[in-house]
C-alpha positions as CSV (number, residue, x, y, z in Angstrom):
1,X,-63.8,-104.1,1.6
2,X,-62.6,-107.3,3.3
3,X,-62.7,-105.4,6.6
4,X,-66.2,-104.2,5.9
5,X,-67.4,-107.7,5.2
6,X,-66.0,-108.9,8.6
7,X,-67.7,-106.1,10.4
8,X,-71.0,-106.8,8.7
9,X,-70.8,-110.5,9.5
10,X,-70.2,-109.6,13.2
11,X,-73.2,-107.3,13.2
12,X,-75.4,-110.0,11.6
13,X,-74.3,-112.5,14.3
14,X,-75.1,-110.0,17.0
15,X,-78.6,-109.4,15.5
16,X,-79.2,-113.2,15.4
17,X,-78.0,-113.5,19.0
18,X,-80.5,-110.8,20.1
19,X,-83.3,-112.5,18.2
20,X,-82.6,-115.8,19.9
21,X,-82.6,-114.1,23.3
22,X,-85.9,-112.4,22.5
23,X,-87.4,-115.8,21.9
24,X,-85.9,-117.2,25.1
25,X,-87.4,-114.2,27.1
26,X,-90.8,-115.0,25.7
27,X,-90.5,-118.7,26.5
28,X,-89.3,-117.8,30.0
29,X,-92.4,-115.6,30.5
30,X,-94.7,-118.5,29.4
31,X,-92.9,-120.9,31.7
32,X,-93.4,-118.5,34.6
33,X,-97.0,-117.9,33.8
34,X,-97.6,-121.7,33.8
35,X,-95.8,-122.1,37.1
36,X,-97.7,-119.3,38.8
37,X,-101.0,-119.9,37.0
38,X,-102.4,-123.2,35.8
39,X,-99.5,-125.0,37.5
40,X,-100.8,-124.1,41.0
41,X,-103.7,-125.9,42.7
42,X,-104.5,-122.5,44.4
43,X,-105.5,-121.2,41.0
44,X,-108.3,-123.8,40.7
45,X,-109.6,-123.7,44.3
46,X,-110.6,-120.1,44.2
47,X,-114.1,-119.8,45.6
48,X,-116.9,-117.3,46.1
49,X,-118.3,-117.6,49.6
50,X,-121.8,-116.3,50.5
51,X,-122.5,-115.6,54.1
52,X,-126.0,-114.9,55.5
53,X,-124.7,-112.2,57.9
54,X,-121.4,-110.8,56.7
55,X,-121.3,-108.3,59.6
56,X,-121.0,-111.2,62.0
57,X,-118.6,-113.5,60.2
58,X,-116.5,-113.6,57.1
59,X,-115.3,-116.8,55.3
60,X,-112.7,-117.3,52.6
61,X,-111.2,-120.4,51.1
62,X,-107.5,-121.2,51.9
63,X,-106.9,-124.7,50.6
64,X,-110.2,-126.6,50.4
65,X,-110.4,-128.4,47.1
66,X,-114.1,-129.0,47.4
67,X,-117.1,-126.7,48.0
68,X,-118.2,-126.3,51.6
69,X,-121.2,-125.2,53.6
70,X,-121.8,-124.7,57.3
71,X,-123.5,-122.7,60.0
72,X,-122.0,-120.8,63.0
73,X,-123.4,-119.2,66.1
74,X,-121.0,-116.9,67.8
75,X,-121.3,-117.2,71.6
76,X,-118.4,-114.9,72.5
77,X,-115.4,-113.2,70.9
78,X,-111.8,-113.8,71.8
79,X,-110.2,-111.1,74.0
80,X,-106.6,-110.1,74.8
81,X,-105.2,-110.2,78.3
82,X,-104.6,-106.8,79.8
83,X,-102.7,-105.2,82.7
84,X,-102.7,-101.7,84.2
85,X,-101.0,-99.8,87.0
86,X,-102.5,-100.6,90.4
87,X,-101.9,-97.0,91.5
88,X,-100.6,-93.7,90.2
89,X,-96.9,-93.8,89.3
90,X,-94.2,-91.1,89.9
91,X,-93.4,-90.9,86.2
92,X,-94.4,-87.5,84.7
93,X,-92.5,-87.4,81.4
94,X,-91.7,-90.4,79.2
95,X,-89.1,-88.4,77.2
96,X,-86.7,-88.3,80.2
97,X,-83.8,-90.7,80.6
98,X,-84.2,-93.6,82.9
99,X,-81.4,-92.2,85.1
100,X,-83.4,-89.0,85.5
101,X,-86.5,-90.9,86.4
102,X,-84.7,-92.8,89.2
103,X,-84.6,-96.3,87.6
104,X,-81.7,-98.6,88.5
105,X,-79.5,-99.2,85.4
106,X,-78.3,-101.3,83.9
107,X,-81.1,-103.8,84.4
108,X,-82.7,-106.6,82.4
109,X,-86.4,-107.0,81.9
110,X,-88.3,-110.0,80.5
111,X,-91.8,-110.2,79.0
112,X,-93.5,-113.5,78.2
113,X,-96.8,-113.2,76.2
114,X,-99.3,-115.5,74.6
115,X,-98.7,-116.3,70.9
116,X,-101.1,-116.9,68.1
117,X,-101.6,-120.5,69.0
118,X,-102.7,-119.8,72.5
119,X,-99.4,-120.9,74.1
120,X,-95.8,-119.4,74.4
121,X,-92.8,-119.4,72.1
122,X,-90.2,-121.8,73.4
123,X,-86.4,-122.1,73.5
124,X,-85.2,-123.7,70.2
125,X,-83.0,-126.4,71.7
126,X,-85.8,-128.1,73.7
127,X,-89.1,-126.8,72.3
128,X,-90.6,-126.8,75.8
129,X,-89.1,-124.0,77.9
130,X,-90.9,-120.7,77.4
131,X,-88.8,-118.1,75.8
132,X,-89.5,-114.5,77.0
133,X,-88.6,-111.3,75.2
134,X,-85.5,-109.8,77.0
135,X,-84.3,-106.2,77.0
136,X,-81.4,-104.5,78.8
137,X,-82.1,-101.0,80.0
138,X,-79.3,-98.4,80.2
139,X,-79.1,-95.0,81.9
140,X,-79.1,-93.2,78.6
141,X,-82.3,-94.8,77.4
142,X,-85.4,-92.7,77.6
143,X,-88.6,-94.3,78.9
144,X,-90.2,-93.5,75.5
145,X,-87.4,-95.4,73.6
146,X,-87.9,-98.4,75.9
147,X,-91.7,-98.4,75.3
148,X,-91.0,-98.3,71.5
149,X,-88.6,-101.3,71.7
150,X,-91.1,-103.3,73.8
151,X,-94.0,-102.5,71.4
152,X,-91.9,-103.3,68.3
153,X,-90.4,-106.5,69.5
154,X,-92.4,-108.2,72.2
155,X,-95.8,-109.8,72.3
156,X,-97.4,-106.9,74.2
157,X,-98.2,-103.2,73.7
158,X,-97.2,-100.9,76.5
159,X,-99.0,-97.6,76.9
160,X,-98.3,-94.5,79.1
161,X,-101.0,-92.0,79.9
162,X,-99.2,-88.8,81.0
163,X,-102.4,-87.3,82.5
164,X,-103.1,-90.1,84.9
165,X,-99.4,-91.1,85.2
166,X,-100.5,-94.7,84.7
167,X,-99.3,-97.6,82.4
168,X,-101.2,-100.3,80.6
169,X,-100.2,-103.5,78.9
170,X,-102.2,-105.4,76.3
171,X,-101.3,-108.8,74.8
172,X,-101.0,-108.5,71.0
173,X,-102.6,-111.9,70.6
174,X,-106.0,-112.9,72.0
175,X,-106.8,-116.2,73.8
176,X,-106.8,-117.9,77.2
177,X,-103.8,-119.9,78.4
178,X,-105.5,-122.5,80.6
179,X,-102.6,-123.3,82.8
180,X,-101.7,-119.8,83.8
181,X,-101.5,-116.1,82.9
182,X,-101.1,-114.8,79.3
183,X,-98.6,-112.1,80.3
184,X,-95.7,-112.5,82.6
185,X,-93.3,-109.7,83.6
186,X,-89.9,-110.2,85.2
187,X,-86.4,-109.0,85.3
188,X,-83.5,-108.1,87.6
189,X,-84.5,-104.6,88.6
190,X,-87.3,-102.2,89.6
191,X,-88.7,-101.3,86.2
192,X,-92.1,-102.9,86.3
193,X,-92.4,-102.2,90.0
194,X,-91.9,-98.5,89.3
195,X,-94.7,-98.7,86.7
196,X,-96.9,-100.2,89.4
197,X,-97.5,-103.3,87.3
198,X,-98.0,-106.8,88.8
199,X,-95.9,-109.7,87.8
200,X,-98.7,-111.2,85.6
201,X,-102.2,-110.5,84.4
202,X,-103.9,-112.8,86.9
203,X,-102.9,-110.6,89.8
204,X,-104.2,-107.1,90.7
205,X,-104.8,-104.8,87.8
206,X,-105.0,-107.6,85.2
207,X,-107.7,-109.3,83.2
208,X,-107.6,-112.8,81.6
209,X,-107.5,-113.4,77.9
210,X,-110.5,-115.2,76.4
211,X,-110.9,-117.7,73.6
212,X,-113.6,-117.2,70.9
213,X,-116.5,-119.5,71.6
214,X,-118.7,-120.7,68.6
215,X,-121.1,-123.4,67.8
216,X,-120.1,-124.8,64.4
217,X,-122.5,-127.2,62.7
218,X,-123.9,-128.0,66.2
219,X,-120.5,-128.6,67.7
220,X,-119.2,-126.2,70.4
221,X,-115.6,-125.1,69.5
222,X,-113.1,-122.8,71.2
223,X,-110.2,-121.1,69.5
224,X,-107.6,-118.6,70.8
225,X,-108.1,-116.1,67.9
226,X,-111.2,-114.6,66.2
227,X,-109.6,-115.8,62.9
228,X,-109.1,-119.5,62.5
229,X,-109.2,-122.3,60.0
230,X,-111.6,-125.2,59.7
231,X,-111.5,-127.8,56.9
232,X,-109.4,-125.5,54.7
233,X,-111.6,-122.4,55.1
234,X,-110.5,-119.3,57.1
235,X,-113.3,-118.0,59.3
236,X,-113.2,-114.6,61.0
237,X,-115.8,-113.8,63.7
238,X,-116.7,-110.2,64.2
239,X,-119.6,-110.0,66.7
240,X,-121.7,-112.1,69.0
241,X,-124.8,-113.5,67.3
242,X,-128.2,-114.5,68.6
243,X,-129.1,-116.5,65.4
244,X,-127.1,-119.0,63.4
245,X,-125.1,-117.6,60.5
246,X,-125.0,-119.8,57.4
247,X,-122.3,-119.9,54.6
248,X,-121.6,-121.8,51.4
249,X,-119.1,-121.8,48.6
250,X,-119.0,-122.2,44.9
251,X,-116.2,-122.2,42.4
252,X,-115.0,-118.7,41.4
253,X,-115.6,-119.4,37.7
254,X,-114.5,-115.9,36.5
255,X,-111.2,-116.1,38.3
256,X,-110.4,-119.6,37.1
257,X,-111.5,-118.8,33.6
258,X,-109.1,-115.8,33.6
259,X,-106.2,-118.0,34.7
260,X,-106.8,-120.5,31.8
261,X,-107.4,-117.6,29.4
262,X,-104.1,-115.9,30.3
263,X,-102.3,-119.2,29.6
264,X,-103.9,-119.6,26.2
265,X,-103.2,-116.0,25.2
266,X,-99.6,-116.3,26.2
267,X,-99.2,-119.6,24.4
268,X,-100.7,-118.0,21.2
269,X,-98.2,-115.1,21.5
270,X,-95.3,-117.6,21.5
271,X,-96.7,-119.5,18.5
272,X,-97.0,-116.2,16.6
273,X,-93.6,-114.9,17.6
274,X,-91.8,-118.1,16.7
275,X,-93.7,-118.5,13.4
276,X,-93.0,-114.9,12.4
277,X,-89.3,-115.2,13.1
278,X,-88.9,-118.6,11.3
279,X,-90.9,-117.4,8.3
280,X,-89.3,-113.9,8.1
281,X,-88.0,-113.0,4.7
282,X,-84.2,-112.8,4.2
283,X,-83.0,-109.8,2.1
284,X,-79.5,-110.8,1.1
285,X,-78.8,-107.6,-0.8
286,X,-79.5,-105.6,2.4
287,X,-76.3,-106.1,4.4
288,X,-75.5,-104.2,7.6
289,X,-74.4,-100.7,6.9
290,X,-70.9,-99.5,7.6
291,X,-70.2,-96.3,9.5
292,X,-69.4,-94.5,6.3
293,X,-72.6,-95.7,4.6
294,X,-74.7,-94.4,7.5
295,X,-73.1,-91.0,7.3
296,X,-74.2,-90.7,3.7
297,X,-77.9,-91.6,4.6
298,X,-80.7,-89.9,6.5
299,X,-81.9,-91.3,9.8
300,X,-85.1,-92.6,8.2
301,X,-83.1,-94.2,5.3
302,X,-80.9,-96.0,7.9
303,X,-83.9,-97.2,9.8
304,X,-85.7,-98.6,6.7
305,X,-82.5,-100.2,5.5
306,X,-81.7,-101.9,8.8
307,X,-85.3,-103.2,9.1
308,X,-84.6,-105.3,6.0
309,X,-81.0,-106.1,7.0
310,X,-82.2,-107.5,10.4
311,X,-84.9,-109.6,8.8
312,X,-84.6,-113.3,8.5
313,X,-81.9,-114.0,11.1
314,X,-83.9,-117.0,12.3
315,X,-85.5,-118.0,9.0
316,X,-86.4,-121.7,8.9
317,X,-84.5,-122.2,12.1
318,X,-84.6,-125.9,13.0
319,X,-84.4,-125.5,16.8
320,X,-87.5,-123.2,16.8
321,X,-89.4,-125.3,14.2
322,X,-88.8,-128.4,16.3
323,X,-90.0,-126.5,19.4
324,X,-93.3,-125.6,17.7
325,X,-93.9,-129.2,16.7
326,X,-93.0,-130.6,20.2
327,X,-95.3,-128.0,21.9
328,X,-98.2,-128.8,19.7
329,X,-97.8,-132.6,20.3
330,X,-97.5,-132.1,24.1
331,X,-100.7,-130.0,24.2
332,X,-102.9,-132.0,21.8
333,X,-102.1,-135.5,23.1
334,X,-104.5,-136.8,25.8
335,X,-103.1,-137.5,29.3
336,X,-103.0,-141.2,30.1
337,X,-103.9,-142.5,33.5
338,X,-106.7,-140.1,34.3
339,X,-110.4,-140.4,33.7
340,X,-112.8,-137.8,32.5
341,X,-111.2,-134.5,31.3
342,X,-107.9,-135.6,29.8
343,X,-107.4,-133.3,26.8
344,X,-107.9,-129.7,25.8
345,X,-111.0,-130.3,23.7
346,X,-112.8,-131.7,26.7
347,X,-112.4,-128.2,28.2
348,X,-113.7,-126.4,25.1
349,X,-110.1,-125.5,24.0
350,X,-109.3,-126.3,20.4
351,X,-107.0,-125.1,17.6
352,X,-108.1,-122.4,15.2
353,X,-109.5,-123.4,11.8
354,X,-106.8,-121.4,10.0
355,X,-103.9,-123.8,9.6
356,X,-101.6,-120.9,8.7
357,X,-101.8,-119.7,12.3
358,X,-99.6,-122.7,13.3
359,X,-101.9,-124.3,15.8
360,X,-103.1,-121.3,17.9
361,X,-105.7,-122.1,20.5
362,X,-109.2,-120.8,20.8
363,X,-111.6,-121.1,23.8
364,X,-115.3,-122.0,23.8
365,X,-116.0,-119.9,26.9
366,X,-119.5,-121.4,27.6
367,X,-118.1,-125.0,27.6
368,X,-115.1,-124.0,29.7
369,X,-117.3,-122.2,32.2
370,X,-119.5,-125.3,32.5
371,X,-116.4,-127.5,33.2
372,X,-115.1,-125.1,35.8
373,X,-118.5,-125.0,37.6
374,X,-118.7,-128.8,37.5
375,X,-115.1,-129.8,38.7
376,X,-112.2,-127.3,38.6
377,X,-109.9,-129.9,40.2
378,X,-110.3,-132.0,37.0
379,X,-108.8,-129.1,35.0
380,X,-105.8,-128.8,37.4
381,X,-105.3,-132.6,37.3
382,X,-105.3,-132.6,33.4
383,X,-102.6,-129.8,33.4
384,X,-100.4,-131.0,36.3
385,X,-100.8,-134.8,36.5
386,X,-97.5,-136.4,37.4
387,X,-96.0,-139.5,35.9
388,X,-92.8,-141.2,34.9
389,X,-93.6,-141.3,31.2
390,X,-94.4,-138.2,29.1
391,X,-97.8,-139.7,28.2
392,X,-98.8,-139.8,31.8
393,X,-97.7,-136.2,32.6
394,X,-100.2,-133.3,32.6
395,X,-100.3,-131.0,29.6
396,X,-98.6,-128.1,31.5
397,X,-95.8,-130.4,32.9
398,X,-95.0,-131.6,29.3
399,X,-95.1,-128.0,28.0
400,X,-92.7,-126.8,30.7
401,X,-90.3,-129.6,29.9
402,X,-90.4,-128.7,26.2
403,X,-89.8,-125.0,27.0
404,X,-87.0,-125.6,29.4
405,X,-85.3,-128.0,27.0
406,X,-85.5,-125.5,24.1
407,X,-84.3,-122.6,26.3
408,X,-81.3,-124.6,27.2
409,X,-80.4,-125.2,23.6
410,X,-81.0,-121.6,22.7
411,X,-78.9,-120.4,25.7
412,X,-76.0,-122.6,24.5
413,X,-76.2,-120.9,21.1
414,X,-77.0,-117.3,22.2
415,X,-76.3,-117.1,25.9
416,X,-78.0,-114.6,28.2
417,X,-77.5,-111.0,29.2
418,X,-74.3,-110.9,31.2
419,X,-72.8,-114.1,29.7
420,X,-69.2,-113.8,28.5
421,X,-68.8,-114.5,24.8
422,X,-66.7,-117.6,25.1
423,X,-69.5,-119.4,27.0
424,X,-71.9,-119.7,24.0
425,X,-71.6,-120.5,20.3
426,X,-72.5,-117.1,18.7
427,X,-70.3,-115.4,21.3
428,X,-67.3,-117.5,20.3
429,X,-68.0,-116.6,16.6
430,X,-68.1,-112.9,17.5
431,X,-64.8,-113.3,19.4
432,X,-63.3,-115.0,16.4
433,X,-64.5,-112.2,14.1
434,X,-63.1,-109.6,16.6
435,X,-59.7,-111.3,16.4
436,X,-59.8,-111.3,12.6
437,X,-60.9,-107.7,12.5
438,X,-58.1,-106.7,14.8
439,X,-55.6,-108.7,12.7
440,X,-56.8,-107.1,9.5
441,X,-56.7,-103.6,11.0
442,X,-53.2,-104.2,12.1
443,X,-52.4,-105.4,8.6
444,X,-53.9,-102.3,7.0
445,X,-52.0,-100.1,9.4
446,X,-48.7,-101.9,8.5
447,X,-49.6,-101.6,4.8
448,X,-50.4,-97.9,5.1
449,X,-47.1,-97.3,6.9
450,X,-45.2,-99.1,4.0
451,X,-47.0,-97.0,1.4
452,X,-46.3,-93.8,3.3
453,X,-42.6,-94.8,3.4
454,X,-42.6,-95.6,-0.3
455,X,-44.3,-92.3,-1.3
456,X,-42.0,-90.3,1.0
457,X,-39.0,-91.9,-0.7
458,X,-40.5,-91.2,-4.1
459,X,-41.2,-87.6,-3.2
460,X,-37.6,-87.2,-2.1
461,X,-36.3,-88.8,-5.3
462,X,-38.5,-86.5,-7.4
463,X,-37.3,-83.5,-5.5
464,X,-33.7,-84.5,-6.0
465,X,-34.2,-85.1,-9.7
466,X,-36.0,-81.7,-10.1
467,X,-33.1,-80.1,-8.3
468,X,-30.5,-81.7,-10.5
469,X,-32.6,-80.8,-13.6
470,X,-32.7,-77.2,-12.6
471,X,-29.0,-77.1,-11.9
472,X,-28.2,-78.6,-15.4
473,X,-30.6,-76.1,-17.0
474,X,-28.7,-73.2,-15.4
475,X,-25.5,-74.3,-17.1
476,X,-27.1,-74.3,-20.5
477,X,-28.6,-70.9,-20.0
């Protein structure tokens, strides 16, 4: 019975540990949701953009915090520089090895191609000297494998047409390099000469790259790519236009509303989970079952018993009750230092009328939609305002501080998955119980051995007495 009590106490401690960790997991999920949701400015600058001619241009917001409008006329699209063989080559099969095709090996080739910014990548140590792609060709390489390496790693695409026995090169990025060619080929051997390619795209067989040319709000603008950013908006031009294309943005109310709603729903889940665990009934007569007790019960009986035995492990827990109080205070107290929207009620978010729900939040969707349409940045500022004092911090910043502080306390008590027992309080208790259980089991084993010895000696004594009695009886008979 003393051993059973120790084992049951260990099981109860492990159940309590698991319940603590379950709370911590839920808190961590809320913390992550805040960080990636209402804690990001990008969640509140989502916009719907309307374009008068979506076949000609597309516009999406990247980091503009305000609504924008504009008009664009596309004069010409950006084009990539190209090169092609100036005459038919002697190459007939790209699958053959370079040695079979008559190339000198080993040799080194270099390819310098325009980058996305309309210039060239440079050597790291000076930031000025152009840095070409370099490849060493060996006799065992096939022409096909060389083409694949060039296409995968350089700034150009090399193509071989077996029918015409000609090669072409196209820059992967569009744009015009004003001070020279967009593609430059070099090396120590005869590779490009054998492909009948010039040393750059400004010579025979090449064409210059071109920048996109647009008129933006009456201003002539040139960019190296058909996709570019202006004032935080990403614009992609698709075709030349004769007429001006207009565009304008408005806040994406549905997307922002969904972000806030997800936060409120998750917060309410935490409130309910913590309230349920701290208010859970404790059935003291339902102790953890021993192995022998489980054997004598059906599976359903064991399940029903353990539901009650596990109940109440965190009943009236001071750490969790303190967390609820702190979280409510952080969310319901207005943010100092900001004007306008500085508390949840100004967004249409209030507590439910049922006080038994522990301060769950409810949303007046119409009011919140109106606030989002008016100024979504004000909502972000209310959640994420920074300050040295807690009263100056945004509601989400306060809440994250509360969550992380409580998670630290819970981790010190219950650890995390993978933690060794001696690194947290309940784990140390379990280790102590394991030691006591081992000691008691050793004591029982020793006691059992002593009893076996005593009973063996008694059996021998009885046997001896019986033998003597039989012997005496034989004399009388």
